[in-house]
Every structure is written in structure tokens, then in C-alpha cells.
N, C-alpha and C positions, 0 to 999 in steps of 0.2 A: 741554714738560718731561717727562722720562722717568719711568716708574713701575717700582717693583720688582716682581718676580714674586710671586705668591702663595706662601706657605710650602710648601703642598703641591705646587705646581708645581716650585719650586726644588729641593725634595727633600733638599738637603744644607745643613748648618749648620757654621760654624766659629765658636767662641767663644774669643777670646784674652783671658786673664785669668780663666779659669773656675775656678781653685782656691779663691778666696776673694773677699771684698768684693762689690761690686755685680755683677761678672761672674758669680760663683757664684750670687748671689741670682736674677738673671735666668735663668740656666741652670736652676735648680731650680724656680722658680715661674712661669716664662713659657714658655721654649723647650721644656722637657721634656714639656709637655702637647700639643705640636704634632706633626703627622705628618712625620717625616723619613725619607728613605732612608738617610742616613748622617750621623753627627755626629762632629766632630773638636773635642776640647777641648785647649786649649793653655795652658801657663803656664811658669814657670821650672823649671829642672832639679831643684830641691829640693822641688817641690810634687807629686811623683808620687802619694804616698799620698792627698792631698786630691783629686787628679784622679780617682782610682779611686772615691772616694766620690761625686763629682759624676756620674760615668758611670752609677752605679746608678739614678739618677732616670729614665733613658731606657728602662728595661726591656729589651725584646727588640731595640730598635733597635741596629744595629751602631755601636759607638763606638770611635774611636781617640783616644789621648791621649799627651801628651808635650810637648817643646819644638817650636818651629816647625821647627827643623832635623830633628827626629826624625819629624815627620809630613809633611814636604815632599812625599813621593811620593803621599800621600793627597789632596793639594790640586790635582792635575792635572785631575781630572774637572770637567766643566762643571756649572753650576747651584748654586753655593755662595751662601749669604747669610752675611755676616761681621758679627760683633759684637765690637768692640774695647772692653774695659773695663780699662785699665791705668793705673798711676800717671802723673801728668801729665809727669813728667820722662822717662818712657820712651815716650810716645805717638808722637813723630815717628819714632823709630828703628823701633818696632814696625810702624807704618803702612808704612814703606818696605819692610820685609821682607815684609809681607803682599802689598803691591802687586806685588812681584817674583815671588811664588810663585803667585798666583791668576790665572785668566783675566780679561780686561779687563771682562767683563760682570758680575762678581760685585759686588753692591751692598754698601755698608759702613754699619753702624750704629755710631756712635762715642759712647761715654758720657762726659759731662763736665759740670761745674757751671757753666761759662761758655760760652754758645753762640758768642760772638764769637771766643773763643780756639779752641774746637773747630773752627769752620768755617775758621779760619786754618790749623790743622793739616791739615784735609782739602783745603785748596787745593793741597797737594803732589801730590794724585792727581785732577787736574781732570776726567779723562775718566770717572770712576766716578760712578754714582748713589750719593748719600750722604745721610744724615740724622743730625743731632746729637740725642742723647737725654739727658734729665736726670730720672731718677726722684727724686721729692721725698720719699723715705722712707729710713730707714736699714735696714741689713741684719738688724735684729731683727724686722722686720715678718713676720708669719706667712703673709701672702698678699697678693694685689693688691686685695682687697676694700677699697674706699674710698680707695685710694691714688692720688695724682696723678702722672702721667708727662708731662713737657713734651717737645716735639719741634719741630724746625724744619721748614719746608716748602721749604727751599732744596735744589736739586739732587736732588730725589728725592720719594718718596712722603710725604705728610703724613697721609693716612688709610690706605686700603688694608689689606693683611693685618696690618700691625703694629698699627694702631689697632683693628682687629677683634679681634686676639688679646688686647690689653690690656683693652678694654671688655667682652669676653665673659667675662672672669675677674673682673669687678667693679671694674676700675680706671677711672680718669678720664683720658682722653687729651686733652691741650691743646696746640694749635699756637700757637707764639709766634715772632715774628721775633727774631733774635739781639739786636737793640738793646733791644726791649721785655723780653725775658727777663732780660737782664743788669741792666737798670734795676730790675726787681723784685728780683733777687737781691742787689742792693746793700743793700736793706733786710732781706730775708728771711735772707740768709746773713751778709754782711759786718758789718752793724750788729749783728745778734744775737750773733755771735761776739765782737765788741768789747765789747758790754755785759756778756756773761758773763765774759770775761777780765778786764775792769775790776772786776767784782764779786768774783771769786775772788781777784784780786790784793789788793784792799782787805781782804778777810777774812784772807788769809794774813799781811798786814802789820799786823794789828790789835794785836799784842802779847799777845792772849789765847791760851790753849792751845786748839788746834784740836779736840782730841778731848774732853778732860775738861771743858772749859767751853763752847765754842761748839756742838759737835755734841751734847753731852749735854743742852743746853738748847734744842735746835732746835725750831722750829715746822714744820708741814707745808710752808709756803711757803718757809722758809729751806732746808729739806731738799731740796725740789725744785730750787730755784735753784742751790744748791751742787752738787747731784748733776749737773745739766746742765753747770755750769761746769767741774767736775773732769773730766768726760768729754772736754773739749777739751784737757786737759793730757797725755793719753796720747802717748807718743813717736811712734806711727805717725800722729798727727794733725798734727804740726808742719809738714811740707812741704805737706800739703793745705790747712791754714789759710792759710799764706803765699801759696799759689797763688790761693786764693779772693780774698784781699784785693787781690792784684795784678790779677786778671782781671776783677773786677766793681766796680772803683772803690772800694776800701776807703778811700781818702783822702776822698772825698765822704761816705762813711758816717761816718767819724770826725768830720768837720766838723759834720754834722747832729746827731750824738749829743752833741757838745760844746755846740752851741747849745741843745739840749733840756735838757741838764744844767744849763746856766747859767740857763735860764728857771725850772727847778724850784728851783734854789738861791736865786734872787731871790725866788721866791714864799714859800719857807720863811722867809727872812730878813725879808721884809716882811709876814708874817702874812697872805699872800694865797693860801695853799696850797689852801683849798677852792675858790676861784674858778679856780685853775689846773687843778684836777682836773675841775671842771665843764666848763671849756672843752674839755679833751681828750675828755671823755666825749661831748660833743655832736658830735664828729667821727664817731662811730659811729651808724649807724641802730639803731633798737630791736632789730630782728631779728638784725643782726650782733653787737650788743653781747651779747645773750643767748646766741648761738651760741658766741662766743669764751669767754665766762665759763663756760658749762656744760662746754665742752670741757676747759678748764683744771681745773675742779672734778673732772671725771672722771679726768683724768690724776693729780691729787693723790690722789684716792680710790684709784686703782689701786695706787699705791705703798704707801699705808696698808693696803690690802686684802692685799697680798702678805705684809707683816709679820704682819698679824693671822692670816692663814691658816697661816703657818709656826709662829706661837706656839700656835695651837690644835692643830696636828698634833703639836707637841712635847709639849704638855700631855697629850694623849690617848695618846701613845705610838704613834700610827698611822704607817703607811708613807707616805712622800712620794716623788713622782716629780718630777724636774727635769732640765733640760739647760742647758748654757751658751747664753747669748743668741745666737740666729742659728744654732745647731747642734742642731736637733731629732734628728739622727742619733746624738747622744752622750747616750743616756739613762742617768740615774743614779737608782737606787731604793734607799731605805734608811730609817733612823731618824735623826732629828735628835738629836744628843747635846749640841750647844751652839748658842746663838743670841744674837747681840748686835745692836745697831743697824746694824752694817756688815757682819757676816759670819755664816756658819753653818758648822757642822761636821756632815757627814753620814757616818754609818756605812753604807758601801755594802754592800748585800746581794745585788746582782745580779751573777752571775758567768757567764761564757761568752759566746759570740758571738750575734748576733741570730738568732732562730729556733731556737737550741739552748741558751739560757741557763737557769740555775736561780736560784731565789730562796731565800737562806738565812734563811728566816723561816717559823715555824709548820710546816705539813705540807711546805713546800718543802724543808726540811732533809732529811727522809727521802727525798723524791723526787730530790734532788740525788745521793744515794748510788745510787739506782736508775739514774740516768743516767750515773753514773761521773764526775760533775763534782767536781773537787777544788779547793778554794780556801777562803779565809776572809775574813771581813769586814775591810774596811780603812776608815780614817777619812780624809776629805778635807775640806779647808777651801775654801769658796767665798765670794766677795763677793756680797752679796745683790743688788746691782745688776747682776751679771754672769750671773744665772741666771733662767730662766723656770720657774715652778712649775706643774705640770700639775694640772688639775682632776681630780676623781675619775673622771669619764667619760673624760678624755684618758688618764689612767693605765691604765684598763682596756684601751683600744684599744692603747696602747703595749705592755702586757704580753702581749696576744694575739699581737702581732707578734714580740716578743723572746724569750718563754719557749718552751722545748721543750714538747712534748705527749706524754703517755704513752697508749699504746693499751690499751683494755680492751674485752672483749666483754661486753655487757650484755644480759640477757634481759628481755623485756617480755611481759606477757599482755594482749591486747586483744581486743575483739569480732572475730568471724570476718570481718566485712565490712571491717575496717580493713586496708589494704595495708601491707606492711612498709616500703615507701618513704615512706609517710605518717608512720610512726613515726620514721624517720630524719630527716625534715624537722622534726619537733617537737624532736628532740634537738639538731639543728644550731643552733636558735634560742636555746639555753640559754647562760647565762654560762659562759665558760671552755672552751667546746667548739670546737676548731679545725676538726674535720671529723667527719662521721658517715656511715657507709654500711652498707647491708644486707649481713649475712653469710649468714643463713639464716632461713627461716620454715617452721613446721610447722602445718598446719591440722587441728584436730579439731573434731568437731561443736560449733558454738557458740563456739569460741575459737581464737585464733591465738597461737602462741608465736613471738616475733620476736627474733632476735639481731642487735644493732647493734654494730658496732665503732666506738667513740667515742674521739676523741683529746682527752684531758683535760689542761688546762693545768697545768704542773708546780708551781704554787704552791698548788694545791687539794688537799684531802684526797680521795683517790680513792674511799673508801667513802662518805663523805658526799655527794660529787658524784653517784655512781651512784644513791644513794637519792633525791637531788633530781631526777635525770633521770626516775626511775620515777614520782615524784609528778607531774611535769610531764606525762608521757604519760597518767597516770591522769586528770588534769584534762582533758586534750585529748580523750580518748576514754573518758569516764566510763562505768562500768557503770551501767545503770538501777537505781534502788532498788527499784522494783516494790512499794512499800508504800503502802497507803491511809493517809491522814492520820487520826490519832486525833481523836475528837470534841473531847477536851480535851487540848491539848498542853502548856500552861504548867503547871509544877509536877509534871509527870508523872514517876513513878518507873519506871525502866527497869532490870531485873535481868538479869544474865548470869552464867554459870558462871565464878567467879574462880579464882585471884586476878588482880589487875590485871596487864596486860602480855600477856594471851592474845589469840588471834585473835577470841575471843568479845567481848572488850572493844572491839577494832577494829570489829567489826560493829555493836556498840551505838552507838559514837560516830559511825560512818558514817550510821546511821539517824537519830540525833539531829540531826546537822548538816544532814541532808537534809530535815528537816521544814520545809515552806513556812511562813514567818511565825514560826518558833520556832527559835532557834539552840541550840547545845549547852548554853548556860548556862541555858536554860529547862527542861532535863530533868535529873533526878537520876539519874545513872548509878551503879549500885551492884553490887558483886560478891556472889555467893551461893556457899554451900559445896557445893551439889548442884543437880542439875536439878530435884529436887522443890521446893527452895526457890525456884528461878526461876519455876516454874509457880504456886506458892502466892502469889506477889506479885500475880497477876492477880485474886485474890479482892477486893483492896482498890482495884481500878481501875487497877493498874499494868500494865506490859507485861513480857513475857519474851522474851529472844533466845537461841536455842539452835541449834546446828548440826544439819543434817538430812542433807546429802549432800556428798560430796567427789568431785571429778573424778578423784582418784587411787585412792581406796579404797572408794567406794560409800557405802552408808548408814552413818550414825553410830549404831551400835547402841545405845549407852547412852542417847542422846537419844530414840530410838524407843521403847525400853523404858519410859522415864520418861513419855512422852506416852501410851502405851497403858495404863500402870498408874495414872495420875493420876485422881482423882475430881473434879478441878476442871473446870467447864464452860469450854471453850476454843474460840476461833475464830482462824484465822490471818489476819493483816492483809496479809501479803505476804512477800517474800523480800529478803535483802541478800546480795550476792555479794562475797566477800573473796578477793583473790589471796593464795595461801599460798606462802611460800618458807621453807625451813629451812636453818639453818647449824649446824655442829658446834662446840661450845665445850669448852674445858678450863680448869681452874683455873690452870694454868701452861702456858707454851709447851711443846708436846710434838711428837713424831714419831709419826704414827698407826701406822706399822709396828711400833712398840714396845709397842702397847697391846692386843695380842691377848689375849682372855680378860677384858679389863677390862669393867666395867659401862657401859652407855649408858642414861642416864635420859631419859625423856620421856613425854609423853601417849601413850596407845595409838594414837591416830590418827596422830600424828607418826611413831611407830615403824613403823606400817604403810606410811606414805608414803616412808619412808627405809630400807626393808628391804634394798635392794641395798647401801647404804653399810654397814649393820650387818654384813651377811654378808661383804662384801669385806674388812673389817678384823677379823673374828672377834670382834666385841663381843657382850656378853650383855645383851639387852634387860631393862630394869627399868622397868615401867610406873609412871607417876605421875599424880596427879590433874590436873596441868596442866604446861605447859612452864615456868611460873614456879617451881612446886615442884621441877621437875627441876633448875633452876639452883641453887636453895637446897640441894638434896641434893648437888649437885656440890661446892658450897663446903664442906659438912660432911663429905664423904667423905674418909677417910684412905687415900690411895693414888691411883694413876692412874685416871681415869674420864673419860667424855665425857657431855655433855648436849646434846640436840637441842632447839633453840628457834627462834623466828622470827628472821628476818634483822633485824639492828639491835639485838638484845637487849643487846649490850655497852654501849649508851648508858645503859640503866637499871640495869645490873649491872656496874659497873666492875671487879669482881673476876674476870671471865672473860676469856679470850682466844679469838679466832676461830681454829679449827684448819682448817676447810674451809668454803667458802661454797656455797650452793645444792646441797645434797646430796640433794634430792628425786629419786625414781626417774624421774619424768617431767620433761620440759622446762619444765613449769609446771602448777600445779593451782589450782583454785578451790574453796573451801568455800562452800556455800550455807546461809544461816541463815534460819530461820523467825522471824518476829516474831508473837507470840501474845498474846491478851488475852481478857477476858471478852466474851461476846456483847453487842453494842451499843457496844463500845469504839471501833470503827473506822467512819469515814465511808465513803461509796461510793468505789469506785475511779474515778479520773479520768485525765486526760492521755492519752486514747487507748489505754488498756490493755485495752479490751474484747476485741479479737481474741485476746489471749493469756491470758484468764482460764481457769483450770483448777480442777477440783475436786481437793482434796487429801484422800486417805484413807490411814489407817494400819491395817494388819491384822497379826494374829499369824502369818499364813501366807497363801500364795497360794491355798490350797484354800478358805479362809474367804470369799474374794471371787470365786472362779472363776465363779460363776453370774452375776456382774455385769459382768465384763470383756468387752469386745468385742461388746456388743449394738449393732449398727448401725454405720454409718460414723462415724468420729471419730478423735480423738487419744487414745491410751492409752499410758502409760509405766509399766512395772513395775520397781522396784528392790528387790532382796532382799539380806539379809546372811547370814552364815554360820549363824545360828540360825533362819533361815527367815522372820524378820520381813519385812514387805513395805510398800513405799510405792507407792501407786497414784495416778498423776496422769492425769486424764481430762478431755476436753472435754465429757463427758456431765454432765447434771444428776443428781447422786447423791442418793438418798433410800432410806429403809427399810433401813438397813444392819443386818447381823446383829449379834448380841451379841458383844462383844469387839472389834468393828471401830470405829474412831473416824474420823469426818469432821471436817475442820477448815475447811470452807467453801471459798470460791474465792479464788485469788490469781493475779496475773500470773506466768506460768511459761513461760519459753522454754528450749530445750535448750542452756543454756550450760554445764552441768556434767555431761557424760556420764560414765558409769562406765567407767574404763579400769583394769582390774586388773593391776598389775605382777606379774611372776613373780619370787618371791624368789630371790636368787642370780644 
């Protein structure tokens, strides 16, 4: 008995009937996964569009499509495997055409519901290797997983590459003789069809209103039975059902069904129905009984679940994704505007081709304009039984594929040791990111500024997504807190220079969340009106957070003056680093070129870090106590003005508009904050911080500590401001400091915040 070639050896595939039905299903879910040198897809002349869709499943494999006459020249090469899946009435004619066009060694797989009939058709090509195939699922199945495919072992391979292809994709490959197969199908197909047709005929002839009475009062069992029966009434099923009844002995099925009905009728009339039920139940083994019952329950539950899902989605006003049964390539996304037991109305919001579509919902409306997508929502009516509803996860995957993506360059600040490609890999993993690749990276002592070009899905808010990406990178490459744990963490008061919304508050919250064993809710985070108030809080056992250095502008002079001038006994417990980004805001949408001479409000530190922006647009700096105050002054100002505040400030201040993002002079900056308390407030430094412990000393001038600096080998760092104040960071043990010089103990200090002074203008 001859064997067909392996698919990889044969290299070429011909599918006749590839546009729809089982031929299309096998093409999409079985053949498209196999390695072919060439694929030819054939159907009728009016199926060209459907064939184009079928060809997409083969990716880069060369595919020709058309009618048999149109592709005849493609079939002269050797090594074809042929699959014929056509209506029964056309099978003999199609087979004759295929036989005339293909070399004699091309094996044929012929799809049919009756093996005796199929093998009789194949008898017209006796010299060819052939196998009859009967997939026992409908074309709504999403994959081969758990599905059974029957085949003959007559005149060809019964296992081989075909069996391997099916079983390796989760299918069950069963070999049956034509006689055995058709005997089984007498009951599985012919009898089932007759029972359903009899049931639906009786319901239709009941004299009751099918919609307002029977369907409105349906039970899950009635619904399932009627749904299955009605599916047999579709026009395209008529010839198929007639062929099945004729080819697998529908007469015998009718006789057996009549005998069974008579037996049940007699039992009902004679009050013996329980005994009749018990006798039938005993024909099933316990395991089979449970399996069949549970499968049916799952099927009923699935139908109920679909309606429940649709009802929930409509109630919540959420988006829903669906596609016609068996056509996952026809994605529809929108809002449900009507839902009845038999149909739904979808307001379709997805416009445009796959890979370039927009979603007319939320931020997607604005992005559609950016993409130049013109269109409006339309309402479409679907039968519930004719659509598949996508789960949330499936909808995410579908939107990733269908929607266009907008490119944005996003800047990240990470430790110097982190490679830019590593940042890109973190970005790629985030929701709604189609691609991400490195554009540039600049290394300064202790930190790396990385620019990643991210492709953001067109239904997402671009600014919110960028902030989400930054948070993800911050989590992946978190800056060390470098703070010793307070002896008493719960109920601790933590003061910062207010008002709320400043970088100082961010530092305070970052420290609070980082406390081992105590979350942010265990710490009272409170704003103060001045640095003196921040430091005074330590008298009662609290902590203070205040900025000390900026990688963009050096020492924070006001904080240094407050520390030097305070009479409160203080010790530093550590440092917290906060990445700083500034945006420019206006009370109304404006053009910057029209604002020359206008005031720009912000904290002095922010004004210093954005000096180039201020100079470029001819703005007049107006120092404020905080960036939050700057935004309030912007709102109260009568006339054009700008405020500089942290990125994302518009979320808490809806009255402002973003004029320009990331206006810092440098590609990124970090502000380092000291966490201070009274002596004895902090526990010992742990977690391997010993190698980085440094003495922290503040002095009114370099001259006041000149005799202490540089004594022996070690690490010394001096930072000064314009008034001559000095921060000395040293690996030396510091003692016996001169008057006016303040020591704050030792903290973990690494050079992550170098002083890089921008040149104004």
C-alpha cells in the first residue's frame, strides 16, 4: 500500500474549496502551519476576495489563487498534495478536473461526511493515492484542540504526515473503515438531524407564537435544542442534509428513531416513564454518563455565559469585541446599544484597515484625527448565535494587531549601569506598546538619560501612557532609597516643604512607601510653610525631608541656609533621589512666540533648571515659594503668562494646559533629598550600604573647612552655591568641626547627582 510524502517533502499544496466552509477551515487551522514551498488556493470565480483572505494565513509562503482554470499553469510542477473540500454535487466534476491537471503522483485528500460515498467518488481516479477525511467539528471551532478528525486507511496513508499534523495541533486522529464510519454517522448525523428537524417542526406547528410566547418563556434546554434545530433550517444546509440522509442510511435512522419514540410514548401512556428512563440510563457506564452530562451542561452554560457577558458589558457601557462565527478576521469593536434574547445592536467604533485602524472612543477620537482617519460610528445588528464574543484578553490581542500605533520619543533617567537596550525591553513589555527601540543615550556620572522611540496603540492616551512607561521603568530599575529605617515607623510624622504636589512631596511619599514593614498609610505626610517648620518637626520625634542637591543646578541654597541657621539638633538618616522633569503650562492654549515679555512663574530651582526655555521665549522669571503656588498664580494672573511645574501637573490642576513638555535644560535631572531627624531617630544603616557611607557636612564657606578637607586618601566631594555655602561629602570620619559648620552624620551617598551647570541662553 503506497504512502503519501511528508508535507515538507511534497513542498506544494493545492486546496480546492479554500474560500469558505471546511476547506477554508482546514487551510487556516491545519495547512497554514505546515512548511510549503508553494500553495495554490482554488474556488469559484466569485470567491476571489475570500481567497485573498485565506492566502494571508500562509505568511511569506508564495500563494496563487483563483479558479482551477486560472491556476492551471501553477499545477504542472511535481510534488503537490491535494485537498478537495467542495459541495457534494460538484465533487465528481472537480475531481475530474484536478486529475487532468496534476501529475499522477499527487495524492488526494477528499473531505466528506460519508466515507462510502467519498471512496466511490475517488474510484474515478484509481491510480492515485487517496484518503477520505471527515472532520467532526463545524467551522466555528477556533482550533484543532480536542477536535476529532476521522480518516480512511484505504489507498493511502492512515497515519503519516497527516496524522502527525493533526495530533501535534491538539486534534484526535481516528482511522475507520468506510462501513464502520458510516454506521456510526447514521446515528451521529442522520438520526440527530431527524430528531432536531422533528422537534423544530413540532414547535413551529404548535399554534403558539414562536417569539412572544415560546421564545419569551424558554428554558436553557429549550433554547439550546431550538437553536441547534433552527441552525439546520438555513438554506445552505438543505442539500447537505439531504446528501447525509441518503449516504449514511437515513432510512434506518428514521426507523430506529420511530421505534424509540414509540417506546417513550408507550411508557408515558402506561405510567412507566421512570422505568424507561432508568433502562436507558443503564446503557451508559458511569464515567461516560458523567462525561456526556457535564459536556452538555458546559455547552448550555456557554450560551448563558455569552448573554450574561453581553448584558454586563452593556450595563457598564464598556467596549466589546466580537466577530462573526468562524470569521476571526472580521473584528468588530464598539458599544452595545441594544440587546434582546436573539440579537444585539453594536455601535461600531473601529474604523480603518488592520494594522492602521483607529478607535472612535475616548483618547482614540483625538488620535484618529492625528492619523487622518475619517469616519463615524455606525450601528450594525447581529444575531447573538452568529457572533463570538472576545474575552478581555482576546480583545487586547486583537486591538494590538488591528490598531495603528503612534510614535513618541520618551526620555528615561536610570542608573548609569543600566543599558539603554534594557530600558527598551521593559517598555516593549507594557500594554499597548507595539514596538520600542533605542534612539539615544547619554551618560553622566551616576546616571543615564535614555531616549526610547515607543509605538503607542492608537486607543490610548499618549501622555498617560508615557507616564505609565516611566513608572514601569522606575520600578524595573528603582533608584536605591539609601535611608536608614526609623526606630519608630508607625504613626511617624513626616514634614516637607509644601504645598502638596511638589517634588518634595514626591520624595516624602517615596521614602514612606520604602519603609520596610510600614506602608505609606503608617506615616503622616504633612506639608509645611517653610524649611524652618520642616526642621522644627524633628523636635517632637518627626522627620523632615528637604532638597539638598540638583544634578542640574547644584546646591539648593535655601535648604542649606535653613540647615545652617537652625538651632535644632539634627542627624541625616539618608537620601532619596527623585527624577525631575518640568513642563510649561498656560491658563489657555497659547503660542509661545506670542508671549515675549510675559511672566513665567515657578520655584527658583525650577527657573534655574529651565533657564534656556525662559531665555529662548523672552519670558520674565517670577520666583514662587513652590511650583504649586506658581500654578495658582497663573490662574489668578490677568493676562498671558506661563507657569513651570512638574510633568503631569495638569492631572491635579485641570485649569491649566500643557504648552511644552520636558523643558529642562538638560536631558534629565535628579534632585537629591535629605531625610533628617533628631539624634537617635534612625536605626543603623543596613542592606550592604557600608561601602557607600559618607560623612555629610554643611559649611558657610569652603574656607571654614579647608583645614579638614583632603587629609589622607579617601573620597571627598565639595559642592558650593553662588553665596559660597558648601556641602562636603567625605569618606573620612569627621569630628571637632569649627563653629558655624554643621555635621549631619553619615548616610549612603553615591555620585548619582553630579553638578552640571547649564549656561543660560
